[in-house]
C-alpha positions as CSV (number, residue, x, y, z in Angstrom):
1,M,-32.3,70.9,-38.7
2,E,-35.8,69.4,-37.6
3,T,-35.1,70.1,-33.8
4,L,-34.1,73.5,-34.4
5,L,-37.7,74.4,-36.4
6,L,-39.4,72.5,-33.6
7,I,-38.6,75.1,-30.6
8,L,-38.4,78.0,-32.5
9,L,-42.1,77.2,-33.5
10,S,-42.8,76.5,-29.6
11,I,-41.2,79.8,-28.4
12,I,-43.4,82.0,-30.9
13,V,-46.5,80.2,-29.3
14,T,-45.2,80.8,-25.4
15,A,-45.0,84.5,-26.9
16,I,-48.8,84.0,-28.5
17,V,-50.0,82.5,-25.7
18,V,-48.4,85.1,-22.8
19,V,-49.7,87.8,-24.8
20,V,-53.3,86.5,-25.0
21,V,-53.1,85.9,-20.8
22,L,-51.4,89.2,-20.1
23,K,-53.9,91.0,-22.4
24,V,-57.1,88.9,-20.2
25,F,-55.2,89.4,-16.9
26,F,-55.8,93.4,-17.0
27,H,-58.7,93.4,-18.7
28,W,-60.3,92.0,-15.7
29,V,-58.0,93.8,-13.9
30,D,-57.9,97.5,-14.0
31,V,-58.6,98.4,-17.4
32,N,-59.4,101.5,-17.0
33,K,-56.4,102.5,-15.0
34,I,-53.8,101.4,-17.2
35,P,-53.4,102.5,-20.7
36,E,-53.7,99.8,-23.5
37,K,-50.9,101.5,-25.7
38,E,-49.0,100.9,-22.6
39,I,-49.9,97.1,-21.9
40,E,-49.2,96.8,-25.4
41,Q,-45.8,98.0,-25.5
42,A,-45.1,96.2,-22.5
43,A,-46.0,92.8,-24.9
44,M,-44.3,94.0,-27.9
45,K,-41.2,94.5,-25.7
46,M,-41.6,90.8,-23.8
47,M,-41.7,89.4,-27.5
48,K,-39.2,91.4,-29.0
49,E,-36.7,90.0,-26.0
50,K,-38.4,86.7,-26.2
51,F,-37.5,86.2,-30.2
52,E,-34.1,88.0,-29.8
53,K,-33.7,84.9,-27.3
54,A,-34.7,82.7,-29.4
55,E,-32.7,83.8,-32.1
56,R,-29.2,83.2,-30.4
57,E,-30.3,79.6,-28.7
58,V,-31.2,78.8,-32.5
59,A,-28.0,80.4,-33.7
60,E,-25.8,78.8,-31.4
61,M,-27.7,75.8,-31.8
62,K,-26.9,75.5,-35.5
63,A,-23.4,76.1,-35.1
64,Q,-23.2,73.2,-32.6
65,E,-25.1,71.6,-35.1
66,E,-22.5,72.1,-38.6
67,R,-19.3,71.7,-35.7
68,K,-21.1,67.9,-35.5
69,L,-21.6,67.7,-39.1
70,R,-18.2,68.1,-39.7
71,E,-16.8,66.5,-37.5
72,M,-19.0,63.2,-38.5
73,R,-18.1,64.0,-41.9
74,K,-14.3,63.9,-41.1
75,E,-14.7,60.5,-39.3
76,S,-16.9,59.4,-42.7
77,T,-13.9,60.3,-44.5
78,E,-11.6,58.7,-42.3
79,H,-13.3,55.2,-42.5
80,E,-13.8,55.4,-46.5
81,E,-10.3,55.8,-47.0
82,I,-9.7,53.2,-44.0
83,L,-12.3,50.6,-45.7
84,I,-10.4,51.3,-49.4
85,E,-7.7,50.7,-48.5
86,R,-8.4,47.0,-47.0
87,E,-10.4,46.2,-49.8
88,R,-7.2,47.3,-51.6
89,K,-5.6,44.9,-49.4
90,L,-8.4,41.7,-49.3
91,N,-8.1,42.4,-53.3
92,K,-3.9,42.0,-53.4
93,R,-4.4,38.9,-51.0
94,S,-6.7,36.9,-53.3
95,K,-5.4,37.5,-56.1
96,I,-2.1,35.6,-54.3
97,L,-4.5,32.5,-52.9
98,D,-5.9,32.1,-56.1
99,E,-2.5,32.1,-57.9
100,K,-1.7,29.5,-55.4
101,S,-4.4,27.7,-55.7
102,E,-3.8,27.4,-59.2
103,E,-0.3,26.2,-58.9
104,L,-1.5,23.9,-56.3
105,E,-3.7,22.4,-58.1
106,S,-1.0,21.9,-61.0
107,K,1.2,20.1,-58.9
108,E,-1.3,18.0,-57.5
109,N,-2.5,16.7,-60.7
110,Y,1.0,16.1,-61.5
111,L,1.5,13.8,-58.2
112,K,-1.3,12.1,-59.3
113,E,0.0,11.3,-63.0
114,G,3.3,10.4,-61.1
115,V,1.4,8.1,-59.0
116,K,-0.2,6.5,-61.4
117,K,2.8,6.1,-63.4
118,L,4.5,4.4,-60.3
119,E,2.1,2.2,-59.5
120,G,2.3,0.8,-63.4
121,D,5.9,0.2,-62.9
122,R,5.6,-1.9,-59.2
123,G,2.9,-3.8,-61.3
124,Q,5.4,-4.7,-64.1
125,L,8.4,-5.0,-61.5
126,K,6.3,-7.3,-59.6
127,T,5.3,-8.9,-63.1
128,Q,9.2,-9.5,-64.0
129,L,10.9,-10.3,-60.2
130,E,8.0,-13.0,-59.9
131,K,8.9,-14.0,-64.0
132,I,12.6,-14.5,-62.7
133,S,12.4,-15.9,-59.0
134,G,9.7,-18.3,-59.9
135,L,8.0,-17.1,-56.3
136,S,4.6,-15.0,-55.8
137,R,4.7,-12.2,-53.6
138,D,3.3,-14.0,-50.0
139,E,5.8,-17.0,-50.9
140,A,8.8,-15.0,-51.2
141,R,7.7,-12.9,-47.9
142,E,7.5,-15.9,-46.2
143,K,11.4,-17.4,-47.3
144,L,12.4,-13.9,-46.5
145,M,10.8,-13.8,-42.9
146,K,12.3,-17.6,-42.7
147,E,15.6,-16.1,-43.5
148,I,15.8,-13.5,-40.8
149,D,14.5,-15.8,-37.9
150,Q,17.3,-18.3,-38.9
151,D,19.8,-15.7,-38.7
152,L,18.4,-14.3,-35.5
153,K,18.4,-17.8,-33.8
154,E,21.8,-18.4,-34.9
155,Y,23.0,-14.7,-33.7
156,E,21.2,-15.0,-30.3
157,A,23.1,-19.1,-29.8
158,K,26.1,-17.8,-30.7
159,K,25.6,-14.8,-28.2
160,I,24.3,-17.3,-25.8
161,R,27.1,-19.2,-25.9
162,Q,29.8,-16.9,-25.5
163,A,27.7,-15.3,-22.6
164,E,28.3,-18.6,-21.4
165,K,31.5,-19.3,-21.6
166,N,32.5,-16.3,-20.0
167,I,30.1,-16.6,-17.0
168,E,31.6,-20.2,-16.8
169,A,34.7,-18.3,-16.7
170,V,34.3,-16.6,-13.8
171,A,30.5,-17.7,-12.1
172,E,32.0,-20.2,-10.1
173,E,35.2,-18.0,-8.5
174,E,33.5,-15.1,-8.0
175,A,30.0,-17.4,-6.4
176,Q,32.5,-18.7,-4.3
177,K,34.5,-15.2,-3.6
178,I,31.2,-13.2,-2.5
179,L,30.0,-16.7,-0.4
180,V,33.2,-17.1,1.8
181,E,33.5,-13.0,2.2
182,S,30.3,-12.7,3.6
183,M,30.3,-15.8,5.7
184,Q,33.5,-14.1,7.1
185,R,32.4,-11.1,7.8
186,V,28.9,-12.4,9.6
187,A,30.1,-13.3,13.0
188,T,26.7,-16.0,14.5
189,D,26.3,-17.7,17.4
190,Y,24.2,-20.8,17.7
191,V,21.8,-20.9,20.0
192,G,20.7,-23.9,20.7
193,E,16.8,-24.8,22.1
194,T,16.1,-27.3,24.7
195,T,12.2,-28.1,25.9
196,T,13.4,-27.6,29.8
197,R,14.4,-24.9,31.9
198,V,15.8,-25.9,35.5
199,I,15.0,-23.3,38.3
200,K,18.0,-23.5,41.2
201,V,16.4,-24.1,44.5
202,E,18.0,-23.5,48.3
203,D,16.8,-26.9,49.4
204,D,13.6,-29.0,49.9
205,K,11.1,-27.2,51.8
206,V,10.9,-25.0,48.5
207,K,9.8,-28.7,46.7
208,G,7.0,-29.5,48.7
209,R,5.6,-25.8,49.1
210,V,5.8,-26.2,45.3
211,I,4.0,-29.4,45.2
212,G,1.4,-28.4,47.6
213,R,-0.9,-30.1,49.9
214,E,-1.8,-33.4,47.7
215,G,-0.1,-32.2,45.0
216,R,-2.8,-28.9,44.1
217,N,-0.2,-26.3,43.5
218,I,1.6,-28.4,41.0
219,R,-1.3,-29.2,39.6
220,S,-2.8,-26.0,39.2
221,F,0.9,-24.6,38.1
222,E,0.8,-27.4,34.8
223,Q,-2.7,-26.3,34.2
224,M,-2.7,-22.6,34.4
225,T,1.0,-22.8,31.6
226,G,0.7,-25.9,29.7
227,V,4.0,-26.8,31.2
228,D,5.5,-29.9,32.9
229,V,6.7,-29.4,36.5
230,I,9.0,-31.9,37.3
231,V,10.4,-32.3,40.7
232,D,12.1,-35.0,41.5
233,E,15.4,-36.0,43.3
234,S,17.8,-33.6,41.4
235,P,19.3,-31.8,44.0
236,D,18.1,-28.2,44.4
237,A,16.1,-27.6,41.2
238,I,13.1,-28.2,39.6
239,A,12.4,-28.1,35.4
240,L,9.8,-27.1,33.6
241,S,9.0,-29.0,30.3
242,S,7.3,-27.8,27.2
243,F,7.5,-28.2,23.4
244,D,6.7,-24.4,23.3
245,P,9.7,-21.9,24.7
246,L,6.6,-19.3,24.9
247,R,5.0,-21.2,27.2
248,R,8.1,-23.0,28.9
249,E,9.5,-19.2,29.6
250,I,6.5,-17.4,30.6
251,A,6.5,-21.2,33.6
252,Y,9.8,-20.3,34.2
253,V,9.1,-16.5,34.8
254,A,6.2,-16.9,37.3
255,M,8.0,-19.5,39.3
256,T,10.8,-17.8,39.9
257,K,8.6,-15.6,41.0
258,L,6.7,-17.8,43.2
259,I,9.9,-19.1,44.9
260,A,11.0,-15.4,45.4
261,D,7.6,-14.7,47.5
262,G,7.4,-17.8,49.0
263,R,3.7,-17.8,48.9
264,I,2.7,-20.7,46.8
265,H,-1.3,-21.9,46.2
266,P,-3.7,-21.2,43.8
267,G,-4.9,-17.6,44.3
268,S,-0.7,-17.0,44.7
269,I,0.2,-19.4,41.3
270,E,-2.9,-17.6,39.3
271,E,-1.7,-14.3,40.1
272,S,1.8,-15.0,39.6
273,V,1.2,-16.4,35.9
274,K,-0.8,-13.0,34.8
275,R,2.0,-11.2,35.9
276,A,4.5,-13.1,34.2
277,K,2.7,-13.2,31.4
278,N,2.6,-9.2,31.0
279,E,6.9,-9.4,31.5
280,I,6.8,-11.8,28.7
281,S,4.6,-9.7,26.3
282,K,6.9,-6.6,27.4
283,E,10.0,-9.0,26.4
284,I,8.2,-9.6,22.8
285,K,8.0,-6.3,22.1
286,K,11.6,-5.8,22.8
287,N,12.4,-8.2,20.9
288,G,10.6,-6.7,18.0
289,Q,12.1,-3.6,18.3
290,I,15.8,-5.4,18.3
291,L,14.9,-7.4,14.8
292,A,13.8,-4.0,13.2
293,D,16.7,-2.2,14.4
294,E,18.8,-5.4,12.9
295,A,17.0,-5.0,9.3
296,G,17.1,-1.3,9.5
297,W,13.6,-0.8,10.1
298,P,12.6,2.0,12.8
299,D,8.8,3.0,10.8
300,M,8.0,-1.2,11.7
301,D,4.0,-1.4,12.3
302,I,3.5,-2.5,16.4
303,G,1.4,-5.3,15.7
304,L,3.7,-6.6,13.3
305,M,7.2,-5.5,15.2
306,K,5.0,-7.4,18.4
307,L,5.0,-10.7,15.7
308,V,8.5,-11.0,15.0
309,G,9.0,-10.4,19.1
310,K,8.0,-14.0,19.2
311,M,10.7,-15.4,17.3
312,K,12.8,-15.6,20.4
313,Y,10.4,-18.2,21.8
314,R,10.1,-20.3,18.4
315,T,12.3,-22.6,17.1
316,S,13.7,-24.1,13.7
317,Y,14.8,-27.7,14.2
318,G,16.5,-26.6,17.6
319,Q,17.9,-23.5,16.8
320,S,16.6,-20.1,17.7
321,L,14.4,-19.2,15.6
322,M,14.9,-15.0,16.0
323,A,18.9,-16.0,16.2
324,H,18.4,-17.3,12.9
325,T,16.7,-14.4,12.0
326,I,19.3,-12.3,12.5
327,E,21.5,-14.2,10.9
328,V,19.6,-14.8,8.0
329,I,19.7,-11.2,8.0
330,R,23.0,-9.8,7.8
331,L,23.8,-12.5,5.2
332,A,21.3,-10.9,3.0
333,E,22.6,-7.5,4.1
334,V,26.5,-8.7,2.9
335,L,25.4,-10.2,-0.5
336,A,22.9,-7.6,-1.5
337,I,25.9,-5.6,-1.0
338,E,28.0,-7.5,-2.9
339,I,25.8,-8.4,-6.2
340,G,24.2,-4.5,-6.4
341,A,20.5,-5.7,-5.0
342,D,18.4,-3.6,-3.3
343,V,20.0,-4.0,0.3
344,Q,17.3,-2.2,2.4
345,L,14.8,-4.3,1.0
346,A,17.1,-7.5,1.7
347,K,17.0,-7.2,5.3
348,R,13.0,-6.3,5.5
349,A,12.9,-9.7,3.3
350,A,15.0,-11.3,5.9
351,L,13.6,-10.4,8.7
352,L,10.2,-11.6,8.1
353,H,10.7,-14.3,5.9
354,D,10.5,-17.1,8.5
355,V,8.0,-15.1,11.0
356,G,5.0,-17.5,9.5
357,K,6.5,-20.1,12.0
358,V,4.8,-17.8,14.7
359,L,2.2,-19.0,13.7
360,T,2.0,-22.4,11.8
361,H,0.5,-23.6,14.8
362,K,-3.1,-21.4,14.2
363,V,-2.4,-21.3,10.2
364,D,-2.6,-24.7,8.5
365,S,-0.1,-23.2,6.0
366,P,3.6,-23.5,4.8
367,H,5.5,-21.1,7.1
368,H,6.7,-19.3,4.4
369,H,3.1,-18.9,2.6
370,I,2.7,-17.6,5.5
371,S,4.6,-15.2,6.0
372,G,3.9,-13.4,2.4
373,Q,0.0,-13.4,3.8
374,V,1.4,-11.2,6.9
375,A,3.5,-9.4,4.7
376,R,0.1,-8.6,3.0
377,K,-2.0,-7.6,5.3
378,Y,0.3,-4.9,6.9
379,G,0.5,-3.4,3.1
380,L,4.0,-4.4,2.3
381,D,5.1,-3.4,-1.6
382,E,4.3,-6.8,-3.6
383,K,8.1,-7.2,-4.7
384,L,8.8,-7.2,-1.1
385,V,6.6,-9.8,-0.1
386,N,7.6,-12.1,-3.6
387,A,11.4,-12.2,-1.9
388,I,9.4,-13.7,1.5
389,E,7.0,-16.3,0.1
390,A,10.0,-17.8,-2.7
391,H,13.0,-18.5,0.1
392,H,12.1,-22.2,-0.8
393,L,11.6,-21.4,-5.2
394,D,8.5,-23.0,-5.0
395,I,7.2,-19.9,-5.9
396,D,8.6,-18.4,-8.3
397,P,11.2,-15.2,-7.5
398,Q,10.7,-12.1,-9.1
399,G,13.5,-10.0,-8.7
400,V,17.2,-10.8,-7.4
401,E,16.4,-10.1,-3.8
402,A,14.6,-13.1,-3.1
403,V,17.3,-15.6,-4.5
404,V,19.1,-13.7,-2.2
405,I,16.8,-14.6,0.7
406,Y,17.2,-17.8,-0.7
407,L,20.8,-17.9,-0.4
408,A,21.3,-16.6,3.2
409,D,18.6,-19.0,4.6
410,A,20.3,-21.6,2.8
411,I,23.8,-20.7,4.1
412,S,22.5,-20.2,7.8
413,G,20.6,-23.4,8.4
414,A,23.5,-25.3,6.3
415,R,26.0,-25.0,8.2
416,P,27.0,-27.3,10.5
417,G,25.2,-27.6,14.1
418,A,22.8,-25.5,13.5
419,R,20.0,-27.6,13.2
420,K,18.7,-30.9,14.9
421,D,16.3,-32.7,13.1
422,S,15.0,-34.8,15.8
423,Y,13.8,-31.9,18.5
424,E,11.9,-30.4,15.6
425,Q,10.3,-34.0,14.6
426,Y,9.5,-34.2,18.6
427,V,7.9,-30.5,18.3
428,Q,6.0,-31.6,15.3
429,R,4.6,-34.2,17.0
430,I,3.7,-32.3,20.1
431,E,1.8,-29.8,17.7
432,G,0.2,-32.3,16.3
433,I,-1.5,-33.5,18.8
434,E,-2.8,-30.5,20.0
435,N,-3.9,-29.8,16.8
436,A,-6.2,-32.9,17.2
437,A,-7.5,-31.6,20.6
438,K,-8.1,-28.3,18.6
439,E,-10.0,-29.7,15.4
440,I,-11.9,-32.1,17.2
441,G,-13.7,-29.1,20.5
442,G,-13.3,-26.1,18.0
443,D,-15.4,-23.1,19.7
444,K,-15.9,-25.2,23.0
445,I,-12.3,-25.1,23.9
446,E,-10.6,-22.8,25.7
447,E,-7.3,-23.7,26.2
448,V,-5.0,-27.0,25.3
449,Y,-2.2,-28.2,26.6
450,A,0.3,-31.3,25.5
451,I,2.2,-32.1,28.6
452,K,4.8,-35.3,29.7
453,A,6.5,-35.4,26.8
454,G,3.0,-36.0,24.4
455,R,2.0,-38.8,26.7
456,E,-0.7,-36.6,28.0
457,V,-3.1,-33.7,26.7
458,R,-5.5,-31.7,28.7
459,I,-8.2,-30.0,27.1
460,I,-9.5,-27.0,29.5
461,V,-13.2,-26.4,27.9
462,K,-15.9,-23.8,28.2
463,P,-18.3,-24.7,31.0
464,K,-21.1,-22.7,29.8
465,L,-20.9,-24.4,26.8
466,V,-20.0,-27.9,27.7
467,T,-21.7,-30.1,30.1
468,D,-20.4,-33.2,32.0
469,D,-21.4,-35.3,29.2
470,D,-20.2,-33.6,26.8
471,A,-16.7,-33.8,28.2
472,K,-16.7,-37.3,28.4
473,V,-17.5,-38.1,25.0
474,M,-15.2,-35.0,23.9
475,A,-11.9,-37.0,25.7
476,K,-12.9,-40.4,23.7
477,D,-13.6,-38.8,20.4
478,I,-10.3,-36.8,20.7
479,A,-8.3,-40.0,21.7
480,Q,-9.7,-41.5,18.6
481,E,-8.6,-39.0,16.5
482,I,-5.1,-39.1,17.8
483,E,-5.0,-42.3,17.6
484,S,-6.2,-42.4,13.5
485,K,-4.0,-39.7,12.5
486,Q,-1.2,-39.2,15.1
487,S,2.3,-41.3,15.7
488,Y,3.8,-41.7,18.5
489,P,5.4,-44.1,21.3
490,G,3.4,-45.6,24.1
491,N,-0.2,-43.8,24.7
492,V,-1.2,-40.5,25.3
493,E,-4.4,-39.6,28.1
494,V,-7.0,-37.4,27.3
495,T,-7.5,-35.4,30.0
496,V,-11.0,-32.8,29.5
497,I,-11.2,-30.3,32.7
498,R,-14.5,-28.7,32.9
499,E,-14.0,-25.8,35.9
500,T,-16.5,-23.7,36.9
501,R,-16.1,-20.4,39.0
502,A,-18.5,-18.6,41.4
503,V,-16.6,-14.9,42.0
504,E,-18.0,-12.4,43.9
505,V,-16.1,-9.5,45.5
506,A,-16.9,-8.0,49.3
507,K,-17.5,-4.6,49.5
């Protein structure tokens, strides 16, 4: 309503202002020409039109305001009804909650009284029981626990005795059956290793070229390979002797190539030895692949594969380590199948159980511990590592697979003719002589070779780190070390070689 009044007032003021303005205008323009009466009539007509228009607008606005008021009253009435209904429901719920609260309070009081009564009855019963039994509560509890423990021990002992009887009845028979069946299913051939390789030659002229002028070729070959070259009265044969099968194989390949080529001199010997080492490196990888396939391990790390490939050139008590490993893999597979163990884990553990023997000349530790360290280095599962380390039972086996590896290794090594103790002792003696030299020389040593069945050890030193005088002192120290710590027949000649080379390239 206030808005309507303001609009009406503004219209009236506007009309008055228009009339005044018209009067002033016509007065200044031409008062004499236009009659005043006409001016007044025109002004009145204009005012009348303005008033009529204002009345219409006011009527329309009034109607709109009335409609809005009716709608607002209607909405207000509906909201009021909704609020009244909600208030009624809330009052009803409040009444129900009050009733429930009173009921719960009554029950709580009843329960409290019941608890008090039970506590009183418990105290009375406790007193009566203690009086009847002559025992306090703690004493009764202790006696009950002792009786329960005794019953459990008797039950456990009874079950254990019963299980032992059952096991004894079938264990021996089943064990024999499993072992016999396992050995029958594994076909193995013993591969014995000796310390020499023999190369057939056509005539004695070849022997002369191998020896060279004043023996320079044979000395050069022995120095580069660490292998004894035996050229004796044997017809059509040159023997290569070394306790290390890897060195012996490299020397065999190099000598074979030299004899086939016919040109034998220190330069060709050095080149032939390098090519032989490359060939043996490829052969090592191939052997590793064979062992990995035998163990069902297609994704073996290439570094680990090369390491196991060297087992072909190592022996265990005169038995080829590669042949022994294949035998253990097959035995472990059959045993694992028979007893329901993890076959894949058993085969992989069998593959790596003796890999430490490849490194025993470099690491001072039991070979099975070295094998475990190698497995950890390549991130293998700890259960697999335990099966590898525990195959000599100085470490507690954590799973049945570890026992399987122990049994397979024992079966392979214990069968008649599998090993030669005298050969192993010989290898240990030669390795001991080389290790004594390495211990004294340390980083100053480039290569150490024990030759002539351990009667001579040759130490090739780094010329930049060792002078001629140092070489003499080192030879004496190494000889004293061998005398004090090693056992050997006869004498051991210690030779320290300091060689300086000057190499230039003509362009």
